[in-house]
N, CA, C, O and the ligand as a Tripos MOL2 file, in Angstrom:
@<TRIPOS>MOLECULE
protein
  237   235    60     0     0
PROTEIN
NO_CHARGES

@<TRIPOS>ATOM
      1 N          21.9760   -5.7960  -14.1230 N.3       1 MET1
      2 CA         20.6860   -5.7530  -13.4260 C.3       1 MET1
      3 C          20.5570   -6.8250  -12.4370 C.2       1 MET1
      4 O          19.8380   -6.6630  -11.4520 O.2       1 MET1
      5 N          21.2500   -7.9830  -12.6480 N.am      2 SER2
      6 CA         21.0060   -9.0970  -11.7830 C.3       2 SER2
      7 C          21.5900   -8.8700  -10.3850 C.2       2 SER2
      8 O          21.2690   -9.6660   -9.5030 O.2       2 SER2
      9 N          22.3860   -7.8950  -10.1120 N.am      3 ASN3
     10 CA         22.9520   -7.6460   -8.8010 C.3       3 ASN3
     11 C          22.0210   -6.7600   -7.9870 C.2       3 ASN3
     12 O          22.3130   -6.5080   -6.8170 O.2       3 ASN3
     13 N          20.9690   -6.2970   -8.5160 N.am      4 ILE4
     14 CA         19.9730   -5.4520   -7.7040 C.3       4 ILE4
     15 C          18.9700   -6.4520   -7.0540 C.2       4 ILE4
     16 O          18.3350   -7.2630   -7.7280 O.2       4 ILE4
     17 N          18.8730   -6.3460   -5.7590 N.am      5 PRO5
     18 CA         17.9110   -7.2300   -5.0480 C.3       5 PRO5
     19 C          16.4580   -6.8100   -5.5140 C.2       5 PRO5
     20 O          16.1780   -5.6420   -5.7820 O.2       5 PRO5
     21 N          15.6030   -7.8010   -5.5850 N.am      6 ASP6
     22 CA         14.1830   -7.5530   -6.0480 C.3       6 ASP6
     23 C          13.4070   -6.3820   -5.3720 C.2       6 ASP6
     24 O          12.7310   -5.5550   -5.9850 O.2       6 ASP6
     25 N          13.6060   -6.4300   -3.9590 N.am      7 CYS7
     26 CA         12.9260   -5.3730   -3.1990 C.3       7 CYS7
     27 C          13.3050   -3.9230   -3.5920 C.2       7 CYS7
     28 O          12.4880   -3.0180   -3.7610 O.2       7 CYS7
     29 N          14.5530   -3.8260   -3.7060 N.am      8 CYS8
     30 CA         15.0980   -2.4610   -4.1470 C.3       8 CYS8
     31 C          14.5930   -2.0760   -5.5690 C.2       8 CYS8
     32 O          14.1760   -0.9460   -5.8230 O.2       8 CYS8
     33 N          14.6540   -3.0390   -6.4390 N.am      9 TYR9
     34 CA         14.2650   -2.8790   -7.7800 C.3       9 TYR9
     35 C          12.7600   -2.3300   -7.8580 C.2       9 TYR9
     36 O          12.4460   -1.3570   -8.5440 O.2       9 TYR9
     37 N          11.9450   -3.0090   -7.1380 N.am     10 ASP10
     38 CA         10.5070   -2.7070   -7.0740 C.3      10 ASP10
     39 C          10.3420   -1.2990   -6.5290 C.2      10 ASP10
     40 O           9.5670   -0.4990   -7.0520 O.2      10 ASP10
     41 N          11.0590   -1.0210   -5.5060 N.am     11 TYR11
     42 CA         10.8490    0.2440   -4.8600 C.3      11 TYR11
     43 C          11.2760    1.4180   -5.7220 C.2      11 TYR11
     44 O          10.6410    2.4720   -5.6970 O.2      11 TYR11
     45 N          12.2960    1.2520   -6.4470 N.am     12 ARG12
     46 CA         12.8490    2.1750   -7.3010 C.3      12 ARG12
     47 C          11.9700    2.4410   -8.5100 C.2      12 ARG12
     48 O          11.8460    3.5550   -9.0180 O.2      12 ARG12
     49 N          11.3540    1.3090   -8.9440 N.am     13 TYR13
     50 CA         10.6730    1.3810  -10.2180 C.3      13 TYR13
     51 C           9.2170    1.6740   -9.9220 C.2      13 TYR13
     52 O           8.4160    0.7390   -9.9220 O.2      13 TYR13
     53 N           8.8250    2.9020   -9.6720 N.am     14 GLU14
     54 CA          7.4820    3.2450   -9.5470 C.3      14 GLU14
     55 C           6.8630    3.3760  -10.8920 C.2      14 GLU14
     56 O           7.4090    4.0720  -11.7480 O.2      14 GLU14
     57 N           5.7240    2.7290  -11.1290 N.am     15 GLN15
     58 CA          5.1430    2.6290  -12.4110 C.3      15 GLN15
     59 C           4.7630    4.0510  -12.8250 C.2      15 GLN15
     60 O           3.9760    4.6730  -12.1120 O.2      15 GLN15
     61 N           5.2650    4.6010  -13.9220 N.am     16 PRO16
     62 CA          5.0290    6.0120  -14.2420 C.3      16 PRO16
     63 C           3.5660    6.1980  -14.6680 C.2      16 PRO16
     64 O           3.0540    7.2980  -14.4600 O.2      16 PRO16
     65 N           2.9340    5.3420  -15.1740 N.am     17 GLN17
     66 CA          1.6110    5.5410  -15.7160 C.3      17 GLN17
     67 C           0.4660    5.0620  -14.8230 C.2      17 GLN17
     68 O          -0.6890    5.0140  -15.2450 O.2      17 GLN17
     69 N           0.8100    4.7090  -13.5750 N.am     18 ALA18
     70 CA         -0.2280    4.1370  -12.6420 C.3      18 ALA18
     71 C          -1.1310    5.2960  -12.2320 C.2      18 ALA18
     72 O          -0.6940    6.4090  -11.9420 O.2      18 ALA18
     73 N          -2.3620    4.9740  -12.2290 N.am     19 GLN19
     74 CA         -3.3150    6.0630  -11.8840 C.3      19 GLN19
     75 C          -3.7500    5.8860  -10.4860 C.2      19 GLN19
     76 O          -3.8790    4.7550  -10.0160 O.2      19 GLN19
     77 N          -3.9980    7.0230   -9.7550 N.am     20 ILE20
     78 CA         -4.5210    7.0220   -8.5410 C.3      20 ILE20
     79 C          -6.0290    6.6670   -8.6680 C.2      20 ILE20
     80 O          -6.7690    7.3650   -9.3620 O.2      20 ILE20
     81 N          -6.4680    5.6060   -8.0110 N.am     21 VAL21
     82 CA         -7.8000    5.1990   -8.0920 C.3      21 VAL21
     83 C          -8.6430    5.7800   -6.9140 C.2      21 VAL21
     84 O          -9.8120    6.1480   -7.0280 O.2      21 VAL21
     85 N          -7.9080    5.8170   -5.7750 N.am     22 ASP22
     86 CA         -8.6630    6.2450   -4.5150 C.3      22 ASP22
     87 C          -7.5570    6.7860   -3.5460 C.2      22 ASP22
     88 O          -6.3590    6.7150   -3.8210 O.2      22 ASP22
     89 N          -7.9960    7.2730   -2.5150 N.am     23 THR23
     90 CA         -7.0230    7.6900   -1.3620 C.3      23 THR23
     91 C          -7.2970    6.9510   -0.0980 C.2      23 THR23
     92 O          -8.4420    6.6360    0.2280 O.2      23 THR23
     93 N          -6.2380    6.6740    0.6140 N.am     24 CYS24
     94 CA         -6.2930    6.0750    1.7780 C.3      24 CYS24
     95 C          -6.9870    7.0770    2.8590 C.2      24 CYS24
     96 O          -6.5580    8.2200    3.0200 O.2      24 CYS24
     97 N          -8.0600    6.5710    3.5630 N.am     25 ASP25
     98 CA         -8.7060    7.4810    4.4900 C.3      25 ASP25
     99 C          -7.8870    7.6610    5.8830 C.2      25 ASP25
    100 O          -8.2400    8.4770    6.7340 O.2      25 ASP25
    101 N          -6.8700    6.8950    6.0110 N.am     26 ILE26
    102 CA         -6.0140    7.0350    7.2230 C.3      26 ILE26
    103 C          -4.8190    7.8900    7.0260 C.2      26 ILE26
    104 O          -4.5800    8.7800    7.8430 O.2      26 ILE26
    105 N          -4.0270    7.6790    5.9720 N.am     27 CYS27
    106 CA         -2.8760    8.4840    5.8050 C.3      27 CYS27
    107 C          -2.9800    9.4480    4.6670 C.2      27 CYS27
    108 O          -2.1310   10.3310    4.5450 O.2      27 CYS27
    109 N          -3.9740    9.3270    3.8270 N.am     28 GLY28
    110 CA         -4.2750   10.2910    2.7700 C.3      28 GLY28
    111 C          -3.4130    9.9630    1.4780 C.2      28 GLY28
    112 O          -3.4730   10.6780    0.4770 O.2      28 GLY28
    113 N          -2.6530    8.9030    1.5590 N.am     29 GLU29
    114 CA         -1.8590    8.5940    0.3620 C.3      29 GLU29
    115 C          -2.7270    7.9880   -0.8010 C.2      29 GLU29
    116 O          -3.7370    7.3360   -0.5370 O.2      29 GLU29
    117 N          -2.3550    8.1910   -1.9690 N.am     30 GLY30
    118 CA         -3.0580    7.6520   -3.0910 C.3      30 GLY30
    119 C          -2.9530    6.1140   -3.1280 C.2      30 GLY30
    120 O          -1.9280    5.4950   -2.8440 O.2      30 GLY30
    121 N          -4.1170    5.5650   -3.5070 N.am     31 ILE31
    122 CA         -4.0770    4.0650   -3.8280 C.3      31 ILE31
    123 C          -4.1180    3.9500   -5.2640 C.2      31 ILE31
    124 O          -5.0070    4.4720   -5.9370 O.2      31 ILE31
    125 N          -3.1240    3.2430   -5.7660 N.am     32 TYR32
    126 CA         -2.8360    3.2060   -7.2760 C.3      32 TYR32
    127 C          -3.5450    2.1030   -7.9510 C.2      32 TYR32
    128 O          -3.8580    1.1070   -7.3000 O.2      32 TYR32
    129 N          -3.8110    2.1990   -9.1480 N.am     33 GLU33
    130 CA         -4.3430    1.1110   -9.9580 C.3      33 GLU33
    131 C          -3.5240   -0.1860   -9.7550 C.2      33 GLU33
    132 O          -2.2970   -0.1530   -9.8360 O.2      33 GLU33
    133 N          -4.1930   -1.3190   -9.4940 N.am     34 GLY34
    134 CA         -3.5450   -2.5350   -9.3250 C.3      34 GLY34
    135 C          -3.0770   -2.8180   -7.9890 C.2      34 GLY34
    136 O          -2.6480   -3.9410   -7.7280 O.2      34 GLY34
    137 N          -3.1230   -1.8240   -7.0410 N.am     35 GLU35
    138 CA         -2.6050   -1.9150   -5.6500 C.3      35 GLU35
    139 C          -3.7070   -2.5540   -4.8830 C.2      35 GLU35
    140 O          -4.8720   -2.3270   -5.2090 O.2      35 GLU35
    141 N          -3.4070   -3.3700   -3.8430 N.am     36 GLU36
    142 CA         -4.4770   -3.8830   -2.9840 C.3      36 GLU36
    143 C          -4.6370   -3.0070   -1.8220 C.2      36 GLU36
    144 O          -3.6880   -2.4490   -1.2720 O.2      36 GLU36
    145 N          -5.8920   -2.8960   -1.4530 N.am     37 TYR37
    146 CA         -6.2210   -2.1380   -0.2840 C.3      37 TYR37
    147 C          -7.4440   -2.6950    0.3780 C.2      37 TYR37
    148 O          -8.0450   -3.6510   -0.1120 O.2      37 TYR37
    149 N          -7.8270   -2.0970    1.5080 N.am     38 TYR38
    150 CA         -8.9520   -2.6540    2.2400 C.3      38 TYR38
    151 C         -10.0590   -1.6540    2.2580 C.2      38 TYR38
    152 O          -9.8580   -0.4460    2.3870 O.2      38 TYR38
    153 N         -11.2890   -2.2270    2.1200 N.am     39 ASN39
    154 CA        -12.4130   -1.2630    2.2590 C.3      39 ASN39
    155 C         -13.2520   -1.7760    3.5420 C.2      39 ASN39
    156 O         -14.0050   -2.7480    3.4810 O.2      39 ASN39
    157 N         -13.0550   -1.0810    4.6040 N.am     40 ILE40
    158 CA        -13.7470   -1.5330    5.8360 C.3      40 ILE40
    159 C         -14.7530   -0.3730    6.2150 C.2      40 ILE40
    160 O         -14.3790    0.7980    6.2800 O.2      40 ILE40
    161 N         -15.9670   -0.7440    6.4450 N.am     41 CYS41
    162 CA        -17.0320    0.2440    6.8090 C.3      41 CYS41
    163 C         -16.8980    1.4970    5.9910 C.2      41 CYS41
    164 O         -16.7880    2.5880    6.5510 O.2      41 CYS41
    165 N         -16.9030    1.3750    4.6930 N.am     42 GLU42
    166 CA        -16.8830    2.4880    3.8200 C.3      42 GLU42
    167 C         -15.5220    3.3440    3.8470 C.2      42 GLU42
    168 O         -15.4470    4.4270    3.2670 O.2      42 GLU42
    169 N         -14.5080    2.8100    4.5250 N.am     43 MET43
    170 CA        -13.3070    3.4490    4.6350 C.3      43 MET43
    171 C         -12.1930    2.7270    3.7510 C.2      43 MET43
    172 O         -12.0680    1.5030    3.7860 O.2      43 MET43
    173 N         -11.4320    3.5010    2.9970 N.am     44 ASN44
    174 CA        -10.3790    2.8820    2.2170 C.3      44 ASN44
    175 C          -9.1090    2.8950    3.1000 C.2      44 ASN44
    176 O          -8.7380    3.9340    3.6460 O.2      44 ASN44
    177 N          -8.4440    1.7170    3.2300 N.am     45 ILE45
    178 CA         -7.2940    1.6850    4.0590 C.3      45 ILE45
    179 C          -6.2330    0.9910    3.2540 C.2      45 ILE45
    180 O          -6.4370   -0.1310    2.7910 O.2      45 ILE45
    181 N          -5.0420    1.6740    3.0690 N.am     46 CYS46
    182 CA         -3.9340    1.0660    2.2480 C.3      46 CYS46
    183 C          -3.2400   -0.0150    3.0710 C.2      46 CYS46
    184 O          -3.4970   -0.1580    4.2660 O.2      46 CYS46
    185 N          -2.3650   -0.7680    2.4250 N.am     47 GLU47
    186 CA         -1.7280   -1.9170    3.0620 C.3      47 GLU47
    187 C          -0.8000   -1.4270    4.1730 C.2      47 GLU47
    188 O          -0.5830   -2.1780    5.1230 O.2      47 GLU47
    189 N          -0.2660   -0.2760    4.1200 N.am     48 ASP48
    190 CA          0.6990    0.2810    5.0550 C.3      48 ASP48
    191 C          -0.1420    0.5050    6.3830 C.2      48 ASP48
    192 O           0.2780    0.1040    7.4680 O.2      48 ASP48
    193 N          -1.2700    1.1210    6.2490 N.am     49 CYS49
    194 CA         -2.0200    1.4550    7.3800 C.3      49 CYS49
    195 C          -2.7460    0.3040    8.0980 C.2      49 CYS49
    196 O          -2.9400    0.3090    9.3130 O.2      49 CYS49
    197 N          -3.1390   -0.6960    7.2620 N.am     50 ILE50
    198 CA         -3.8500   -1.7970    7.8230 C.3      50 ILE50
    199 C          -2.9420   -2.5300    8.8950 C.2      50 ILE50
    200 O          -3.4270   -3.1320    9.8520 O.2      50 ILE50
    201 N          -1.6540   -2.4340    8.6650 N.am     51 LEU51
    202 CA         -0.6390   -3.1000    9.6060 C.3      51 LEU51
    203 C          -0.7790   -2.3370   10.9500 C.2      51 LEU51
    204 O          -0.5290   -2.9480   11.9890 O.2      51 LEU51
    205 N          -1.1480   -1.0980   10.9900 N.am     52 ASP52
    206 CA         -1.2050   -0.4470   12.3010 C.3      52 ASP52
    207 C          -2.3500   -0.9860   13.0640 C.2      52 ASP52
    208 O          -2.3960   -0.9020   14.2910 O.2      52 ASP52
    209 N          -3.3650   -1.5950   12.2800 N.am     53 PHE53
    210 CA         -4.5330   -2.0840   13.0050 C.3      53 PHE53
    211 C          -4.4700   -3.4580   13.5340 C.2      53 PHE53
    212 O          -5.2800   -3.9400   14.3260 O.2      53 PHE53
    213 N          -3.3260   -4.1170   12.9760 N.am     54 LYS54
    214 CA         -3.0850   -5.5210   13.3970 C.3      54 LYS54
    215 C          -2.4460   -5.6720   14.7660 C.2      54 LYS54
    216 O          -1.3990   -5.0840   15.0390 O.2      54 LYS54
    217 N          -3.0760   -6.4590   15.6210 N.am     55 LYS55
    218 CA         -2.5700   -6.5570   16.9790 C.3      55 LYS55
    219 C          -2.3380   -8.0030   17.3340 C.2      55 LYS55
    220 O          -3.0040   -8.8760   16.7780 O.2      55 LYS55
    221 N          -1.4750   -8.2770   18.1820 N.am     56 THR56
    222 CA         -1.2860   -9.7040   18.6350 C.3      56 THR56
    223 C          -1.8520   -9.7080   20.0960 C.2      56 THR56
    224 O          -1.4190   -8.9220   20.9390 O.2      56 THR56
    225 N          -2.7990  -10.5860   20.3530 N.am     57 ALA57
    226 CA         -3.3590  -10.6560   21.7270 C.3      57 ALA57
    227 C          -2.3700  -11.0950   22.6610 C.2      57 ALA57
    228 O          -1.7800  -12.1550   22.4500 O.2      57 ALA57
    229 N          -2.1160  -10.3810   23.6960 N.am     58 GLU58
    230 CA         -1.1640  -10.7040   24.7110 C.3      58 GLU58
    231 C          -1.6670  -10.1930   26.0980 C.2      58 GLU58
    232 O          -2.3160   -9.1520   26.2000 O.2      58 GLU58
    233 N          -1.3410  -10.9650   27.1340 N.am     59 ILE59
    234 CA         -1.7250  -10.5660   28.5020 C.3      59 ILE59
    235 C          -0.7760   -9.5530   29.1090 C.2      59 ILE59
    236 O          -0.9720   -9.1290   30.2480 O.2      59 ILE59
    237 ZN         -2.7710    4.5610    4.3590 Zn       60 ZN60
@<TRIPOS>BOND
     1     1     2 1
     2     2     3 1
     3     3     4 2
     4     3     5 am
     5     5     6 1
     6     6     7 1
     7     7     8 2
     8     7     9 am
     9     9    10 1
    10    10    11 1
    11    11    12 2
    12    11    13 am
    13    13    14 1
    14    14    15 1
    15    15    16 2
    16    15    17 am
    17    17    18 1
    18    18    19 1
    19    19    20 2
    20    19    21 am
    21    21    22 1
    22    22    23 1
    23    23    24 2
    24    23    25 am
    25    25    26 1
    26    26    27 1
    27    27    28 2
    28    27    29 am
    29    29    30 1
    30    30    31 1
    31    31    32 2
    32    31    33 am
    33    33    34 1
    34    34    35 1
    35    35    36 2
    36    35    37 am
    37    37    38 1
    38    38    39 1
    39    39    40 2
    40    39    41 am
    41    41    42 1
    42    42    43 1
    43    43    44 2
    44    43    45 am
    45    45    46 1
    46    46    47 1
    47    47    48 2
    48    47    49 am
    49    49    50 1
    50    50    51 1
    51    51    52 2
    52    51    53 am
    53    53    54 1
    54    54    55 1
    55    55    56 2
    56    55    57 am
    57    57    58 1
    58    58    59 1
    59    59    60 2
    60    59    61 am
    61    61    62 1
    62    62    63 1
    63    63    64 2
    64    63    65 am
    65    65    66 1
    66    66    67 1
    67    67    68 2
    68    67    69 am
    69    69    70 1
    70    70    71 1
    71    71    72 2
    72    71    73 am
    73    73    74 1
    74    74    75 1
    75    75    76 2
    76    75    77 am
    77    77    78 1
    78    78    79 1
    79    79    80 2
    80    79    81 am
    81    81    82 1
    82    82    83 1
    83    83    84 2
    84    83    85 am
    85    85    86 1
    86    86    87 1
    87    87    88 2
    88    87    89 am
    89    89    90 1
    90    90    91 1
    91    91    92 2
    92    91    93 am
    93    93    94 1
    94    94    95 1
    95    95    96 2
    96    95    97 am
    97    97    98 1
    98    98    99 1
    99    99   100 2
   100    99   101 am
   101   101   102 1
   102   102   103 1
   103   103   104 2
   104   103   105 am
   105   105   106 1
   106   106   107 1
   107   107   108 2
   108   107   109 am
   109   109   110 1
   110   110   111 1
   111   111   112 2
   112   111   113 am
   113   113   114 1
   114   114   115 1
   115   115   116 2
   116   115   117 am
   117   117   118 1
   118   118   119 1
   119   119   120 2
   120   119   121 am
   121   121   122 1
   122   122   123 1
   123   123   124 2
   124   123   125 am
   125   125   126 1
   126   126   127 1
   127   127   128 2
   128   127   129 am
   129   129   130 1
   130   130   131 1
   131   131   132 2
   132   131   133 am
   133   133   134 1
   134   134   135 1
   135   135   136 2
   136   135   137 am
   137   137   138 1
   138   138   139 1
   139   139   140 2
   140   139   141 am
   141   141   142 1
   142   142   143 1
   143   143   144 2
   144   143   145 am
   145   145   146 1
   146   146   147 1
   147   147   148 2
   148   147   149 am
   149   149   150 1
   150   150   151 1
   151   151   152 2
   152   151   153 am
   153   153   154 1
   154   154   155 1
   155   155   156 2
   156   155   157 am
   157   157   158 1
   158   158   159 1
   159   159   160 2
   160   159   161 am
   161   161   162 1
   162   162   163 1
   163   163   164 2
   164   163   165 am
   165   165   166 1
   166   166   167 1
   167   167   168 2
   168   167   169 am
   169   169   170 1
   170   170   171 1
   171   171   172 2
   172   171   173 am
   173   173   174 1
   174   174   175 1
   175   175   176 2
   176   175   177 am
   177   177   178 1
   178   178   179 1
   179   179   180 2
   180   179   181 am
   181   181   182 1
   182   182   183 1
   183   183   184 2
   184   183   185 am
   185   185   186 1
   186   186   187 1
   187   187   188 2
   188   187   189 am
   189   189   190 1
   190   190   191 1
   191   191   192 2
   192   191   193 am
   193   193   194 1
   194   194   195 1
   195   195   196 2
   196   195   197 am
   197   197   198 1
   198   198   199 1
   199   199   200 2
   200   199   201 am
   201   201   202 1
   202   202   203 1
   203   203   204 2
   204   203   205 am
   205   205   206 1
   206   206   207 1
   207   207   208 2
   208   207   209 am
   209   209   210 1
   210   210   211 1
   211   211   212 2
   212   211   213 am
   213   213   214 1
   214   214   215 1
   215   215   216 2
   216   215   217 am
   217   217   218 1
   218   218   219 1
   219   219   220 2
   220   219   221 am
   221   221   222 1
   222   222   223 1
   223   223   224 2
   224   223   225 am
   225   225   226 1
   226   226   227 1
   227   227   228 2
   228   227   229 am
   229   229   230 1
   230   230   231 1
   231   231   232 2
   232   231   233 am
   233   233   234 1
   234   234   235 1
   235   235   236 2
@<TRIPOS>SUBSTRUCTURE
     1 MET1         2 RESIDUE 1 A MET
     2 SER2         6 RESIDUE 1 A SER
     3 ASN3        10 RESIDUE 1 A ASN
     4 ILE4        14 RESIDUE 1 A ILE
     5 PRO5        18 RESIDUE 1 A PRO
     6 ASP6        22 RESIDUE 1 A ASP
     7 CYS7        26 RESIDUE 1 A CYS
     8 CYS8        30 RESIDUE 1 A CYS
     9 TYR9        34 RESIDUE 1 A TYR
    10 ASP10       38 RESIDUE 1 A ASP
    11 TYR11       42 RESIDUE 1 A TYR
    12 ARG12       46 RESIDUE 1 A ARG
    13 TYR13       50 RESIDUE 1 A TYR
    14 GLU14       54 RESIDUE 1 A GLU
    15 GLN15       58 RESIDUE 1 A GLN
    16 PRO16       62 RESIDUE 1 A PRO
    17 GLN17       66 RESIDUE 1 A GLN
    18 ALA18       70 RESIDUE 1 A ALA
    19 GLN19       74 RESIDUE 1 A GLN
    20 ILE20       78 RESIDUE 1 A ILE
    21 VAL21       82 RESIDUE 1 A VAL
    22 ASP22       86 RESIDUE 1 A ASP
    23 THR23       90 RESIDUE 1 A THR
    24 CYS24       94 RESIDUE 1 A CYS
    25 ASP25       98 RESIDUE 1 A ASP
    26 ILE26      102 RESIDUE 1 A ILE
    27 CYS27      106 RESIDUE 1 A CYS
    28 GLY28      110 RESIDUE 1 A GLY
    29 GLU29      114 RESIDUE 1 A GLU
    30 GLY30      118 RESIDUE 1 A GLY
    31 ILE31      122 RESIDUE 1 A ILE
    32 TYR32      126 RESIDUE 1 A TYR
    33 GLU33      130 RESIDUE 1 A GLU
    34 GLY34      134 RESIDUE 1 A GLY
    35 GLU35      138 RESIDUE 1 A GLU
    36 GLU36      142 RESIDUE 1 A GLU
    37 TYR37      146 RESIDUE 1 A TYR
    38 TYR38      150 RESIDUE 1 A TYR
    39 ASN39      154 RESIDUE 1 A ASN
    40 ILE40      158 RESIDUE 1 A ILE
    41 CYS41      162 RESIDUE 1 A CYS
    42 GLU42      166 RESIDUE 1 A GLU
    43 MET43      170 RESIDUE 1 A MET
    44 ASN44      174 RESIDUE 1 A ASN
    45 ILE45      178 RESIDUE 1 A ILE
    46 CYS46      182 RESIDUE 1 A CYS
    47 GLU47      186 RESIDUE 1 A GLU
    48 ASP48      190 RESIDUE 1 A ASP
    49 CYS49      194 RESIDUE 1 A CYS
    50 ILE50      198 RESIDUE 1 A ILE
    51 LEU51      202 RESIDUE 1 A LEU
    52 ASP52      206 RESIDUE 1 A ASP
    53 PHE53      210 RESIDUE 1 A PHE
    54 LYS54      214 RESIDUE 1 A LYS
    55 LYS55      218 RESIDUE 1 A LYS
    56 THR56      222 RESIDUE 1 A THR
    57 ALA57      226 RESIDUE 1 A ALA
    58 GLU58      230 RESIDUE 1 A GLU
    59 ILE59      234 RESIDUE 1 A ILE
    60 ZN60       237 GROUP 0 **** ****
């Protein structure tokens, strides 16, 4: 087990009993129990989608 990088291990290991608590209003993916997400103006936005809204100010 020690030769598997943490990131791959987490990705492979989807919690089987995690419940969908809500759905992302942008991509429609389920938001699972214990997962962090954003609630902005009554919209649920998952961590993947919030990155799409992040911008770096540049001229
Ligand atoms: Zn999303």
